[in-house]
NUFI-971011 format. One record per residue (C-alpha): residue number from 1; x, y, z. Coordinates in Angstrom, 3 decimals. Layout:
% NUFI-971011
k|x|y|z
NUM|X|Y|Z $
...
***
This chain:
% NUFI-971011
k|x|y|z
1|-24.730|36.782|-11.379 $
2|-25.289|33.611|-8.490 $
3|-22.712|31.416|-6.566 $
4|-23.100|28.840|-5.197 $
5|-26.781|28.757|-6.102 $
6|-28.704|25.673|-8.160 $
7|-28.443|25.535|-11.700 $
8|-31.028|26.739|-14.024 $
9|-32.285|25.156|-17.370 $
10|-33.443|26.886|-20.261 $
11|-34.216|24.790|-23.631 $
12|-32.719|25.442|-27.030 $
13|-34.592|26.670|-29.836 $
14|-34.667|23.970|-32.535 $
15|-31.712|24.492|-35.160 $
16|-29.577|26.509|-32.838 $
17|-26.781|25.472|-30.959 $
18|-25.896|26.024|-27.216 $
19|-22.440|28.169|-26.791 $
20|-19.708|26.299|-25.221 $
21|-16.926|27.522|-23.481 $
22|-13.376|28.282|-24.860 $
23|-11.332|28.726|-21.825 $
24|-7.854|27.390|-21.766 $
25|-7.957|23.984|-20.069 $
26|-6.110|23.695|-16.675 $
27|-2.814|21.958|-17.090 $
28|-2.551|18.059|-16.318 $
29|-0.176|15.952|-14.338 $
30|0.769|12.510|-14.290 $
31|-1.356|10.285|-12.241 $
32|-1.099|10.802|-8.563 $
33|0.774|13.953|-8.445 $
34|-0.663|16.816|-7.126 $
35|-2.361|19.930|-9.344 $
36|-3.312|22.627|-6.601 $
37|-0.729|25.198|-6.341 $
38|2.157|25.192|-4.264 $
39|2.050|26.983|-1.315 $
40|5.379|28.807|-0.873 $
41|5.434|28.452|2.852 $
42|5.467|25.179|3.433 $
43|9.149|23.899|3.663 $
44|8.447|20.753|1.946 $
45|6.818|22.735|-1.117 $
46|3.715|20.264|-1.179 $
47|0.334|21.809|-2.224 $
48|-1.882|23.255|0.716 $
49|-4.994|21.196|-0.256 $
50|-3.353|17.818|-0.628 $
51|-2.036|16.037|1.949 $
52|1.712|16.370|2.507 $
53|4.029|13.277|0.940 $
54|6.907|14.432|3.280 $
55|7.388|15.430|7.022 $
56|8.891|19.428|6.978 $
57|12.433|20.303|6.309 $
58|14.498|18.474|9.141 $
59|12.223|16.435|10.662 $
60|12.294|12.749|10.944 $
61|9.576|10.386|9.434 $
62|7.827|8.031|11.981 $
63|7.713|4.382|9.986 $
64|3.890|4.070|8.739 $
65|4.365|0.525|11.396 $
66|4.845|2.386|14.171 $
67|1.711|4.546|13.358 $
68|-2.190|3.147|13.832 $
69|-4.624|5.045|12.315 $
70|-7.743|2.521|12.686 $
71|-9.124|5.604|14.812 $
72|-9.321|7.759|11.705 $
73|-12.024|7.393|9.150 $
74|-10.769|6.422|5.387 $
75|-8.696|8.446|3.651 $
76|-7.710|10.640|6.885 $
77|-3.995|11.679|6.153 $
78|-1.628|9.683|8.190 $
79|1.712|10.986|7.886 $
80|3.866|11.451|11.459 $
81|6.939|12.783|12.219 $
82|9.120|13.823|15.135 $
83|11.366|16.869|15.880 $
84|13.277|18.150|18.856 $
85|14.872|14.935|19.494 $
86|11.261|13.134|19.228 $
87|9.814|15.267|21.777 $
88|7.940|17.149|19.379 $
89|5.344|14.797|17.108 $
90|3.710|16.379|14.166 $
91|0.892|14.872|12.076 $
92|-1.433|15.664|9.266 $
93|-4.650|17.275|9.953 $
94|-7.838|17.633|7.852 $
95|-10.132|20.588|8.122 $
96|-12.983|21.820|5.705 $
97|-15.175|24.936|5.136 $
98|-14.952|26.731|8.552 $
99|-13.697|24.092|10.200 $
100|-10.415|24.344|12.007 $
101|-7.765|21.383|13.008 $
102|-6.030|21.174|16.132 $
103|-3.882|18.033|17.321 $
104|-3.819|17.035|21.239 $
105|-2.404|14.365|22.865 $
106|-4.905|12.417|24.852 $
107|-2.649|9.796|26.513 $
108|1.580|8.902|27.028 $
109|2.470|5.971|28.275 $
110|5.755|3.714|27.900 $
111|4.252|1.804|24.996 $
112|2.305|4.722|23.204 $
113|1.016|8.104|22.591 $
114|-1.983|8.974|21.484 $
115|-3.000|11.983|19.481 $
116|-6.567|13.179|18.945 $
117|-7.066|15.215|15.922 $
118|-10.030|17.684|16.219 $
119|-12.040|19.526|13.615 $
120|-13.607|22.387|15.520 $
121|-16.854|23.691|13.653 $
122|-18.601|27.290|14.388 $
123|-21.497|27.146|16.501 $
124|-24.015|28.621|14.232 $
125|-23.960|27.633|10.572 $
126|-22.485|29.851|8.165 $
127|-21.306|30.228|4.427 $
128|-18.476|28.276|4.175 $
129|-15.903|27.511|1.160 $
130|-16.226|24.101|0.194 $
131|-12.664|23.223|0.324 $
132|-10.427|20.121|2.327 $
133|-7.381|21.571|3.652 $
134|-4.153|19.658|5.358 $
135|-2.254|21.575|7.763 $
136|0.711|20.137|9.298 $
137|0.246|20.190|13.600 $
138|2.683|19.655|16.240 $
139|2.159|18.245|19.746 $
140|4.748|18.093|22.514 $
141|5.298|15.192|24.426 $
142|6.696|14.566|27.957 $
143|10.000|12.427|26.739 $
144|10.864|11.579|23.126 $
145|8.473|9.087|21.251 $
146|11.500|6.716|20.759 $
147|10.130|3.137|19.704 $
148|6.552|4.058|21.400 $
149|3.313|3.749|19.017 $
150|1.710|6.636|17.401 $
151|-2.291|5.976|17.793 $
152|-4.221|8.304|15.917 $
153|-7.727|9.252|16.622 $
154|-10.549|12.063|15.039 $
155|-13.601|13.892|16.499 $
156|-15.395|16.704|15.496 $
157|-16.576|20.009|17.851 $
158|-18.103|22.683|17.940 $
159|-16.940|25.709|19.603 $
***
């Protein structure tokens, strides 16, 4: 038995059919609904392998107009929220395989807060899963966010 190996092909003798799988099908949901199992450790009940659509319980969502996500790659999650009176800002990270996501405040001014979302990869290639995860990350600000804009950027690093 092999995993993650190339597919082997074989020819079927004439007059014989190829057996097909009779495994039960995976339940489907309405378009746009998650199909991954729910993660009971996430207060919002969001699936662990898809971007969350709501902030954690007790947190206040940051309006989309207050979040500048032009520094992120396409399809990167852009949800942001505040907690602790606005001094804690939460964002959705993205990591895959052996990568680990983190967030850093790289600038704070009277008009904006720049948060860099980092995916750190190990220094040497390794066998890793091929999944994408969306952890919820938080950063602490010097003063509450208020009306300041959140500017999201992303980068990849090696340990």
